[in-house]
DRENSE-897865 format. One line per 3 residues: number of its first residue (from 1); their letters; for each residue z, y, x of C-alpha. Coordinates in steps of 0.5 Angstrom, whole numbers, plus 500, padded with zeros to 3 digits. Layout:
DRENSE-897865
NUM	a	Z/Y/X  ...;
This chain:
DRENSE-897865
1	maa	521/647/957  527/643/954  530/638/958;
4	pag	528/630/956  533/627/951  539/622/954;
7	tgd	541/629/960  547/631/956  544/638/954;
10	prl	549/640/948  544/644/946  539/638/944;
13	kag	537/636/937  539/629/936  534/625/931;
16	nin	527/624/929  522/628/925  516/625/922;
19	gfp	516/618/928  517/623/933  525/624/936;
22	qtf	527/630/936  529/633/944  527/641/943;
25	ipp	533/646/944  533/649/937  533/657/936;
28	qsr	540/658/934  542/654/941  538/658/945;
31	llh	539/665/949  538/671/946  532/673/950;
34	dpe	531/666/953  525/666/958  524/659/957;
37	vtf	522/660/951  514/661/950  510/665/947;
40	eey	506/659/943  514/658/940  514/664/938;
43	lyy	507/665/934  509/658/931  515/660/928;
46	aqk	512/667/926  506/663/922  511/659/918;
49	tra	515/665/917  510/669/914  507/663/910;
52	eed	515/664/907  515/670/905  507/670/902;
55	ala	510/665/898  516/668/895  512/675/895;
58	etd	507/670/889  514/669/884  516/676/885;
61	tqt	515/679/880  519/685/882  515/692/883;
64	tgi	516/699/886  516/705/880  515/712/882;
67	lqf	522/713/881  524/708/887  519/710/891;
70	ifp	522/717/890  530/716/891  530/709/894;
73	pks	535/704/892  541/703/897  540/695/897;
76	tpa	534/691/895  535/683/891  538/678/894;
79	fkd	533/674/899  532/667/896  532/661/902;
82	plg	526/656/901  530/651/897  530/657/892;
85	eav	538/659/892  540/667/894  543/669/900;
88	ssd	548/673/901  549/678/906  553/674/910;
91	gns	547/670/911  549/663/906  548/661/899;
94	phd	553/663/894  553/657/891  552/653/897;
97	pek	558/648/896  560/648/904  558/655/906;
100	rsa	563/658/911  562/665/910  568/668/912;
103	ain	568/663/918  560/665/920  562/672/919;
106	dmn	568/672/924  563/668/929  561/671/936;
109	lak	553/669/935  552/672/942  556/666/945;
112	ngd	551/660/946  556/655/944  559/658/938;
115	rla	552/658/936  552/650/937  555/649/930;
118	itd	551/653/927  546/650/922  539/651/922;
121	rew	539/653/914  545/658/915  541/661/922;
124	tna	535/663/919  539/665/912  543/670/917;
127	sra	536/674/919  534/673/912  540/677/909;
130	fri	539/682/915  532/684/912  533/688/906;
133	atw	530/695/907  524/697/902  517/700/904;
136	aac	518/706/900  524/707/904  521/705/911;
139	fyl	516/711/908  521/716/909  524/714/916;
142	itt	517/713/919  516/721/915  523/722/918;
145	dil	522/719/925  515/723/925  515/729/921;
148	gpf	516/736/925  511/742/923  514/748/925;
151	gig	511/748/932  504/746/929  502/754/928;
154	fsm	504/755/935  500/750/938  494/752/934;
157	gtl	495/759/937  495/755/944  488/752/942;
160	gwg	484/756/937  482/753/931  476/749/933;
163	pgi	480/745/938  487/745/935  484/742/928;
166	alf	479/737/932  485/734/937  491/734/931;
169	tty	485/730/927  484/725/932  492/724/935;
172	glm	494/724/928  488/718/927  490/715/934;
175	agy	497/714/932  496/711/926  491/706/929;
178	sgy	497/705/935  502/703/928  497/698/925;
181	llw	497/695/933  504/695/933  505/692/925;
184	klf	500/687/927  504/684/934  510/684/929;
187	lgl	507/679/925  504/675/930  511/674/934;
190	dsy	517/676/929  520/670/925  527/668/922;
193	efp	529/663/928  527/668/934  526/675/930;
196	lrn	524/681/933  530/687/934  526/693/938;
199	yad	521/695/942  522/692/948  523/685/945;
202	iaf	515/685/944  514/686/951  518/681/953;
205	rly	515/675/949  508/677/953  509/680/958;
208	gsi	517/678/961  523/681/964  521/686/967;
211	prh	517/690/962  523/689/957  528/692/962;
214	lvn	523/698/962  521/700/955  529/700/953;
217	llq	531/704/960  525/709/957  527/708/950;
220	siq	534/710/951  532/715/955  529/718/949;
223	llc	533/716/943  539/719/947  535/726/949;
226	nvg	533/727/942  540/726/940  541/731/945;
229	vli	537/737/943  537/736/936  544/737/937;
232	ias	543/743/942  537/747/937  542/746/931;
235	gqa	547/750/935  542/755/937  541/756/930;
238	lsq	548/756/928  549/762/933  542/766/931;
241	vsk	546/766/923  553/768/926  549/774/930;
244	frl	552/770/936  558/772/934  561/766/934;
247	cya	562/762/941  556/759/943  559/752/946;
250	vcc	563/751/939  556/753/935  553/746/939;
253	liw	560/743/938  560/743/931  554/739/930;
256	alc	557/733/935  563/733/931  558/731/925;
259	gfg	555/726/928  562/722/929  561/721/922;
262	lgq	554/722/920  552/715/925  557/711/922;
265	vrt	551/710/917  549/703/919  543/700/916;
268	lqr	537/702/915  536/702/908  542/705/907;
271	ygw	539/711/911  534/712/906  537/717/902;
274	lan	539/721/907  532/720/911  529/722/903;
277	lai	533/728/902  531/730/910  524/730/907;
280	yvn	524/734/901  529/739/905  523/740/911;
283	llv	518/741/905  523/747/902  523/750/909;
286	mfi	516/750/909  515/753/903  520/758/904;
289	smg	517/761/910  510/761/908  512/767/903;
292	via	515/770/907  510/770/913  505/772/908;
295	hsp	509/777/906  513/781/912  511/781/920;
298	pny	512/777/926  519/777/928  516/781/935;
301	kis	522/781/939  523/774/939  516/772/941;
304	vlg	518/773/948  522/767/947  517/762/946;
307	sag	511/764/943  503/762/943  501/768/946;
310	gav	507/768/952  504/761/953  497/764/954;
313	npe	497/770/955  503/775/955  499/781/954;
316	tit	498/779/948  505/780/945  507/786/950;
319	pdp	508/793/946  504/799/948  509/802/953;
322	ttg	508/809/950  508/808/942  512/801/942;
325	qyp	507/799/937  506/791/938  499/789/938;
328	pvi	495/786/932  495/779/930  488/775/934;
331	hys	485/769/933  481/764/937  475/760/934;
334	amp	475/756/941  480/755/947  483/762/948;
337	ksv	482/764/955  490/763/959  493/768/965;
340	ngf	497/761/966  491/757/968  490/751/964;
343	vgs	498/751/963  499/754/956  493/750/952;
346	ing	496/744/954  502/745/953  500/747/946;
349	lmq	495/739/946  501/736/948  505/739/942;
352	gvy	499/735/938  500/729/942  508/729/941;
355	ayg	507/731/933  505/724/932  511/721/937;
358	gah	516/716/933  512/709/933  519/707/939;
361	lfi	522/706/932  517/703/928  519/696/931;
364	efm	526/697/929  524/699/922  520/693/921;
367	aem	525/688/923  529/690/917  524/691/912;
370	krp	525/685/907  517/684/908  514/686/914;
373	rdf	507/686/911  508/692/907  511/696/913;
376	ika	503/698/913  503/702/906  508/705/908;
379	mwg	506/707/916  499/710/913  501/713/907;
382	aqf	506/716/912  501/719/917  497/721/911;
385	fiy	503/725/909  504/727/916  498/730/917;
388	svy	496/733/911  503/737/912  500/739/919;
391	miy	494/742/917  496/745/912  502/749/914;
394	gcy	499/750/921  493/753/920  498/758/915;
397	vyh	502/760/920  496/761/925  493/765/920;
400	yqg	498/770/918  502/770/926  496/769/931;
403	qys	499/770/938  506/771/935  507/764/932;
406	yqv	513/761/935  515/755/937  520/754/931;
409	ayq	516/757/925  523/759/921  526/763/926;
412	gvs	519/767/927  520/771/920  522/778/921;
415	pya	527/779/915  534/777/918  536/773/911;
418	wqv	531/769/911  532/766/918  538/765/916;
421	vgn	536/761/910  530/757/914  536/755/919;
424	mla	541/753/916  536/748/912  533/745/917;
427	tvs	539/744/921  540/739/916  535/735/916;
430	ami	534/737/924  542/733/924  539/728/919;
433	aag	533/726/924  539/726/930  542/721/926;
436	lyg	537/717/926  535/717/933  543/715/934;
439	nig	543/709/930  537/706/934  539/709/940;
442	ikv	546/705/939  542/699/936  538/698/942;
445	lyn	543/699/947  548/695/943  543/688/943;
448	nff	541/689/949  547/691/952  553/689/949;
451	mdl	550/683/947  546/680/952  552/682/958;
454	lha	558/683/955  557/677/950  560/683/944;
457	ppl	558/680/937  553/681/932  553/688/929;
460	ttr	553/684/923  560/681/924  566/684/923;
463	rgk	568/685/929  561/688/931  562/693/924;
466	ilw	569/695/929  565/696/935  560/700/931;
469	vli	565/705/929  569/706/937  562/707/940;
472	vpi	559/711/935  563/718/938  562/716/945;
475	yws	554/716/944  554/723/941  559/725/946;
478	iay	554/723/951  548/725/948  552/733/948;
481	iia	555/733/954  548/732/957  544/736/953;
484	aai	549/742/954  550/741/961  544/742/963;
487	paf	540/749/964  533/749/961  535/743/957;
490	fgl	528/744/953  523/744/960  527/738/961;
493	vsv	525/735/954  519/736/955  518/731/962;
496	vaa	521/727/958  517/727/952  511/726/957;
499	fci	514/720/960  517/717/954  514/720/947;
502	vqf	506/718/949  508/712/952  511/709/946;
505	tyt	506/712/942  499/711/945  500/708/952;
508	fpp	504/702/950  501/700/943  494/697/946;
511	ala	497/694/952  501/690/948  495/688/943;
514	lgy	491/686/950  496/682/952  497/678/945;
517	hik	490/679/944  488/674/950  493/670/949;
520	tra	492/668/943  485/668/944  486/664/950;
523	mlp	489/657/946  484/651/945  484/648/939;
526	deg	488/643/941  493/647/944  500/650/942;
529	fdp	507/648/940  509/642/937  515/642/933;
532	atg	516/636/932  517/635/940  519/640/943;
535	tvt	513/641/948  508/646/949  501/643/951;
538	lhd	497/648/956  491/646/959  490/651/965;
541	rsl	495/657/967  490/661/971  486/667/971;
544	krw	481/664/968  485/663/961  486/670/961;
547	arg	478/672/963  477/666/957  482/670/952;
550	fvs	479/677/954  472/675/953  473/670/946;
553	gpw	473/673/939  471/680/938  471/682/946;
556	yin	470/689/945  476/690/941  479/688/948;
559	vwn	474/693/951  476/700/946  483/698/947;
562	viy	483/698/955  479/705/954  485/708/950;
565	lgg	490/705/954  485/709/960  486/715/956;
568	ala	493/715/954  496/715/961  491/720/962;
571	tag	494/724/957  500/722/959  499/725/967;
574	lga	497/732/964  502/732/959  508/730/965;
577	yaa	504/736/970  505/742/964  511/741/964;
580	img	514/739/970  511/746/972  514/749/966;
583	lis	521/746/969  520/750/976  518/755/972;
586	afe	525/755/968  529/754/974  526/760/977;
589	hpq	531/765/973  537/764/971  540/760/966;
592	tna	545/758/961  548/752/959  551/750/951;
595	fsc	559/751/956  558/758/956  559/763/949;
598	qsp	553/767/950  547/764/947  539/764/950;
601	lnl	537/767/943  541/773/944  536/778/948;
604	daa	541/784/948  546/780/951  541/778/957;
607	sta	538/785/957  545/787/959  546/782/963;
């Protein structure tokens, strides 16, 4: 709570509002993650911000046409503050005679002392200026983040028709529900005064500092591994295109160097056109591979490296020792019997779970949206589009290739020329996705390490932009070195996915929603935050309050979230078990890393070694 007036705290606001002495500490004078700010204060300012956004939406006649949706603009019209003046990119009104654009732009707002000189209006305008992304751009960002159709045929091959379609439908609906929960949490806790910047900020405002640090750690590990795995995957594609004549280490290094430039795109709104391109490239690869798959046999030779039959029953992809002829394509209505126990089917199951994993970036997307309420349109639209793509493409690949369905479908085609086309096009979309993960990963580290501990300036300032330019190549270099140095890196990524992707998409949303619902529904009519005095009125703080919040209102929603949370934890446990067993199996055989010249896809070199 704020100290009483007259104690000499320089952060206290002097004056008189509505007959009450204004003795509270204003938001701009708070620490970036101040434990003294109460849940009720966050709630008050969030309601105030949503009311202002709704009022502006009623007067804004701008609409998103079909061309603006297909090709989102790089920027949006300037925001208007409550006085009706446009807010420029530096957070100031261009017609304000007292504006201090240059001074504020160079001010280190991460330092509490510097923020004392900022007025309330300048503080909220700076937050408004940061929010420029449209819901159309957000649709492309979500789709680029989540869409990964090239392993769906493999997953269907390990599960069979019935379980595969049922599980992909179920997980798609659950992922959409999780996105809905995160959207409600963002609207209830974000404000111009206390903007939410990342996933961990929600955990902090509901449960405290320790959950925030845990979420930041998991998100940082996941994003760094995502960048690393896409670098290695792109390197493998390039090595296959070169027919393994180009050193494998160089193939991977080339894409890491490309990331140095790609990572310089700083705002998500400007990244929207790249995300747009990535989606259309993915669709092009799908259509090309579908045509090739329908008119050519599977890539039998490569099936031993990662096909559905190899995961479930290797005998179904083993050629006849006398004739050399491979078994015919096989389909399963139910889950196929596995010689590896249920590990093979679990791997297919987790492919379905991971296929919708992307909620770890939803908060970052909403944080840069001009109208966060519109996120729900972008999210459900993206989820429906992704589900449709998965069902059409996955079933198509499984129909034609059966147990030979490869983990990367466009590499499972037999004509070499079309392998080259698929690899090169898919590499473009993979690097765009890697750039998106790197963008968010750097922001998570910057906002929670550089600004919190080192008092670095915000990224909207000139010095912050210079730091961004310097940090990008360091971040990509670290991702490349870690990914290249670890043998069986893809196996390690599976373990990370089980511990991270499942949590952010399926475990954390119901856990956070549960805390939010309990806290809001436990509030009595005369409780809450008083903006005039800065005081919070609560009549109790015991377990009784939590019990009252759980059973108040539609209590069955809380019960459902508890069940959902338990199911998500069980799924994460199964995924972790299967991934760890797969990693153990991988290390039983000699593994090459990406610092060697021999590509892991070169079966001829592997057989002669």
